[in-house]
matplotlib code that plots the C-alpha trace (Angstrom):
import matplotlib.pyplot as plt

x = [-106.7, -109.3, -112.0, -115.5, -119.0, -122.2, -124.2, -127.4, -126.7, -123.2, -121.7, -118.1, -117.6, -114.4, -112.9, -113.8, -117.3, -120.2, -122.8, -123.0, -122.7, -124.9, -127.9, -127.4, -127.5, -125.8, -122.7, -121.0, -117.6, -117.1, -113.5, -113.3, -116.7, -116.5, -119.4, -122.8, -126.0, -127.5, -130.6, -131.8, -128.5, -128.2, -124.7, -122.9, -119.8, -120.6, -118.0, -119.7, -121.3, -118.3, -115.5, -117.2, -116.2, -117.8, -117.0, -119.4, -119.8, -118.7, -117.9, -120.5, -120.2, -120.8, -117.2, -115.8, -112.6, -110.5, -112.0, -111.8, -108.0, -108.1, -107.8, -107.5, -109.0, -107.9, -109.5, -112.6, -113.1, -110.0, -110.8, -109.7, -109.2, -112.3, -111.0, -107.5, -109.0, -111.0, -107.9, -105.9, -108.6, -109.0, -105.3, -105.5, -108.4, -106.4, -103.6, -106.0, -107.6, -104.2, -103.3, -106.7, -106.4, -102.8, -104.2, -101.9, -103.0, -105.1, -105.8, -103.7, -103.7, -106.9, -108.7, -108.5, -107.6, -103.8, -102.0, -103.9, -103.5, -103.5, -104.1, -102.9, -102.3, -99.6, -100.5, -101.7, -99.0, -95.9, -93.5, -95.2, -93.5, -94.7, -96.4, -93.8, -94.9, -93.8, -94.5, -94.4, -95.4, -98.4, -99.5, -98.8, -98.9, -99.3, -99.1, -102.2, -100.2, -99.1, -102.7, -101.9, -100.3, -98.2, -96.9, -96.1, -94.2, -92.2, -91.2, -90.3, -88.1, -86.4, -85.5, -84.5, -87.0, -88.1, -91.5, -93.7, -97.4, -100.0, -100.4, -96.7, -96.6, -99.2, -97.3, -94.0, -95.3, -97.3, -94.1, -92.6, -95.6, -95.2, -91.5, -92.6, -95.7, -94.3, -91.0, -92.7, -89.3, -88.2, -84.4, -84.6, -86.9, -85.0, -81.7, -83.2, -84.1, -80.8, -79.0, -80.8, -81.2, -78.6, -78.7, -81.6, -80.1, -77.7, -78.6, -81.6, -81.5, -77.7, -78.2, -80.8, -78.7, -75.7, -77.9, -79.3, -75.9, -73.7, -76.1, -76.3, -73.2, -72.0, -73.1, -76.4, -78.4, -76.8, -78.0, -81.0, -84.4, -84.0, -81.4, -83.5, -83.4, -79.6, -80.1, -81.0, -82.1, -85.6, -85.9, -84.4, -87.1, -89.9, -88.9, -88.5, -91.9, -93.6, -92.2, -93.3, -96.8, -96.4, -95.6, -98.3, -101.1, -99.7, -99.5, -102.9, -104.3, -102.3, -103.4, -107.0, -106.6, -104.6, -101.4, -99.1, -98.8, -101.8, -100.0, -99.8, -102.7, -105.5, -105.6, -103.3, -102.6, -101.8, -99.4, -97.7, -97.1, -94.9, -91.1, -90.1, -87.8, -90.9, -92.8, -89.9, -89.5, -93.1, -93.0, -89.8, -91.4, -94.6, -92.9, -90.6, -93.6, -95.6, -92.5, -92.5, -96.2, -96.0, -93.1, -95.0, -97.8, -95.5, -96.0, -93.4, -91.9, -94.3, -91.8, -88.4, -86.6, -84.2, -84.7, -81.1, -80.4, -79.6, -82.9, -84.9, -83.3, -84.5, -87.9, -88.0, -87.2, -90.2, -92.4, -91.5, -92.2, -95.7, -96.3, -95.3, -97.7]
y = [-70.2, -73.0, -73.4, -72.4, -73.4, -71.4, -72.5, -72.2, -73.8, -75.4, -73.4, -72.4, -69.0, -67.1, -65.4, -61.9, -62.7, -60.8, -62.8, -66.1, -65.5, -68.5, -68.1, -64.5, -65.4, -62.7, -64.2, -63.5, -65.1, -66.2, -67.1, -70.8, -71.5, -70.4, -68.8, -68.4, -67.4, -64.0, -63.2, -60.4, -58.7, -59.9, -60.4, -58.2, -56.3, -52.6, -51.8, -53.9, -51.0, -48.7, -51.0, -54.3, -56.2, -59.6, -60.8, -61.3, -58.5, -59.7, -56.6, -54.6, -51.9, -54.4, -54.7, -58.0, -59.7, -58.0, -54.5, -54.4, -54.2, -51.0, -48.1, -45.2, -45.2, -42.8, -39.3, -40.2, -36.6, -37.0, -38.3, -41.9, -42.7, -44.8, -47.1, -47.1, -48.1, -50.9, -52.3, -52.2, -54.0, -56.6, -57.3, -57.5, -59.9, -63.0, -62.1, -61.9, -65.2, -66.9, -65.6, -66.8, -70.3, -70.6, -69.7, -66.8, -64.2, -61.4, -59.5, -57.9, -58.5, -56.4, -58.4, -55.5, -56.2, -56.4, -55.5, -52.5, -50.6, -47.0, -46.4, -42.9, -40.7, -38.1, -34.6, -32.3, -29.7, -30.4, -29.4, -31.7, -35.0, -38.0, -41.0, -43.8, -47.4, -49.2, -50.8, -49.3, -51.4, -53.1, -50.3, -50.7, -47.6, -48.0, -45.2, -45.6, -44.6, -48.2, -49.1, -47.4, -49.9, -47.2, -45.7, -49.1, -50.1, -46.9, -47.5, -51.1, -49.9, -47.2, -49.6, -52.4, -54.8, -57.8, -58.1, -55.6, -56.3, -55.0, -58.5, -58.8, -55.4, -56.7, -60.0, -58.2, -55.6, -58.1, -60.0, -57.1, -57.3, -61.1, -60.8, -58.8, -60.9, -64.4, -63.7, -61.8, -60.3, -63.7, -64.1, -67.7, -67.0, -63.9, -65.8, -68.5, -65.9, -64.2, -67.4, -67.6, -63.9, -62.0, -59.6, -57.1, -54.8, -53.3, -49.7, -50.1, -46.6, -46.8, -50.3, -49.0, -46.0, -48.2, -50.5, -47.7, -46.1, -49.1, -51.8, -55.4, -57.6, -59.2, -62.7, -61.7, -64.0, -67.1, -66.2, -63.9, -64.2, -60.6, -57.8, -55.8, -58.7, -58.2, -54.7, -55.7, -58.8, -57.4, -57.0, -60.5, -61.9, -59.9, -60.8, -64.4, -64.5, -63.0, -65.7, -68.4, -66.9, -66.8, -70.5, -71.6, -69.6, -70.4, -74.1, -74.2, -72.6, -74.9, -78.0, -76.9, -76.8, -80.0, -78.4, -80.0, -83.5, -85.0, -86.1, -82.4, -81.6, -79.2, -77.2, -74.2, -75.2, -78.8, -77.5, -75.4, -78.6, -80.0, -79.4, -76.4, -78.6, -80.5, -77.3, -75.6, -78.7, -78.5, -74.8, -74.8, -77.3, -75.2, -71.8, -73.1, -74.2, -71.0, -68.9, -70.6, -70.1, -66.4, -66.0, -67.8, -65.3, -62.3, -61.6, -60.9, -63.8, -65.3, -65.9, -64.2, -65.6, -68.5, -70.7, -71.5, -74.0, -71.1, -69.3, -72.5, -72.9, -69.4, -70.2, -73.4, -71.3, -69.0, -72.1, -73.6, -70.3, -70.2, -73.8, -73.1, -70.2]
z = [8.2, 8.2, 5.6, 6.5, 5.4, 5.6, 8.6, 6.6, 3.2, 3.6, 0.7, 1.3, 2.8, 3.5, 6.6, 5.5, 4.3, 5.9, 4.0, 2.2, -1.5, -2.2, 0.0, 1.3, 5.0, 7.1, 8.8, 12.0, 13.0, 16.6, 17.4, 18.3, 16.9, 13.3, 11.4, 12.9, 11.1, 12.0, 10.0, 12.3, 12.9, 16.5, 17.8, 15.3, 16.3, 16.8, 14.0, 11.4, 9.5, 9.9, 8.7, 7.6, 10.7, 10.5, 14.0, 16.9, 19.5, 22.9, 25.1, 26.9, 24.2, 21.5, 20.2, 19.0, 20.4, 17.8, 17.9, 21.7, 21.3, 19.3, 21.7, 19.1, 15.6, 12.9, 12.5, 10.4, 9.3, 7.1, 3.6, 3.2, 6.9, 7.1, 4.4, 6.0, 9.3, 7.7, 6.0, 9.2, 11.1, 8.4, 8.7, 12.5, 12.8, 11.6, 14.0, 16.9, 15.8, 15.8, 19.3, 20.5, 19.1, 20.4, 23.9, 24.3, 26.9, 25.4, 28.6, 31.3, 35.0, 35.4, 32.7, 30.2, 26.5, 26.0, 23.8, 22.6, 19.3, 18.5, 14.8, 14.0, 11.0, 10.6, 11.7, 8.9, 9.8, 7.7, 10.5, 13.1, 14.0, 12.1, 13.8, 14.4, 14.3, 17.5, 20.8, 24.3, 27.3, 25.7, 23.5, 19.8, 17.5, 13.8, 11.3, 9.1, 6.0, 5.9, 4.8, 1.5, -0.8, -2.6, 0.6, 2.0, -1.2, -1.1, 2.5, 1.7, -1.2, 0.8, 3.6, 1.3, 2.6, 0.5, 2.3, 4.1, 4.8, 7.3, 8.8, 9.1, 11.0, 13.5, 14.0, 14.5, 17.0, 19.2, 19.6, 21.6, 23.9, 24.4, 25.1, 28.2, 29.1, 28.6, 30.5, 33.3, 34.2, 35.5, 35.3, 34.2, 31.3, 30.2, 30.4, 28.1, 25.5, 25.8, 25.2, 21.8, 20.7, 22.7, 25.6, 25.1, 27.7, 25.2, 24.2, 21.8, 20.3, 19.7, 18.1, 15.7, 14.8, 14.1, 12.0, 9.8, 9.5, 8.9, 7.7, 8.8, 9.2, 6.0, 7.1, 8.5, 6.3, 7.9, 11.4, 11.0, 9.2, 8.0, 7.9, 10.4, 12.8, 13.2, 14.6, 18.2, 20.2, 20.6, 16.8, 16.2, 18.5, 17.0, 13.4, 14.3, 16.2, 13.1, 10.9, 13.3, 12.9, 9.1, 9.1, 11.4, 9.7, 6.3, 7.0, 8.5, 5.4, 3.1, 5.1, 4.8, 1.0, 0.9, -0.4, 2.2, 3.5, 5.1, 8.2, 9.3, 11.7, 10.7, 13.8, 14.5, 18.1, 17.0, 14.3, 17.0, 19.0, 16.2, 16.3, 14.2, 12.1, 10.8, 10.2, 8.4, 6.2, 5.1, 4.7, 2.6, 0.1, 0.0, -0.4, -3.2, -5.1, -4.5, -5.3, -8.7, -9.2, -8.4, -10.8, -13.5, -13.0, -13.0, -9.3, -6.6, -4.7, -2.3, 0.5, -0.1, 3.0, 3.7, 6.8, 7.7, 10.7, 13.1, 12.1, 12.5, 16.0, 16.9, 15.6, 17.7, 20.8, 20.0, 19.3, 22.7, 24.4, 22.8, 23.9, 27.5, 27.6]

ax = plt.figure().add_subplot(projection="3d")
ax.plot(x, y, z, "-o")
ax.set_aspect("equal")
plt.show()
């Protein structure tokens, strides 16, 4: 994330701000242009009042670039769902910003927003099937229970995950969409991915069942960014894509605050043009330092992952895929 200044007084403002804390100017964020002043409320996203969206309305119905991608919102008659929706959208906005700055396609062949998100809560009936987070042909479903910190922590613990965040969910799920979009079903592009991640045509349901029954292979940490990545080539790709996005967004933020070497570019797209080996080197140095700072403060580890050479090679394949797009 870049650093931003108030367009009225020059005071620093942050990505989630709806107003400058120094001069009180109402702010509206426009992807690619930064923050713009809006003293009379013109240009606000239609969801500003409901969920605190601070982006500029762009669509005919007044929705911003990010909110246009949400197809279904939670049932707002259920207590707490408005807050859950707001937290989910706050986690989605930096993901959409990154996709926009990396010039990845955000519309389908008909010019409609893609991917789209369905943010659903579990049915009230105890015997009804629960909402499963996942991707299906450009539609990403997220269970809004993930917006509750305690619920998300419980799921993380039950699955033995070292890291589980809302933004990470969005980054992982959009990867499944871009596997489809950026390969376009073309054999040469699919073969290139299969050479790195394996053949995705193996039975997905059976692979996941085996993963949850038997666990990952003993040496998974040498070849995969996470244990879950070892379950199936699609999940390996999605987990790897998510970590490429973690690195790019994290390094952009660190560069803006001068926490990494000054020879790294400031812009997200320019960072993505660098070889992954260079990005991983800078990220490793940063994450080791921030892991130590977090531990000194009594917090959980900042980045509990190891970037082995095979993992960096997979991340490089994803980076090149993004660059070609």
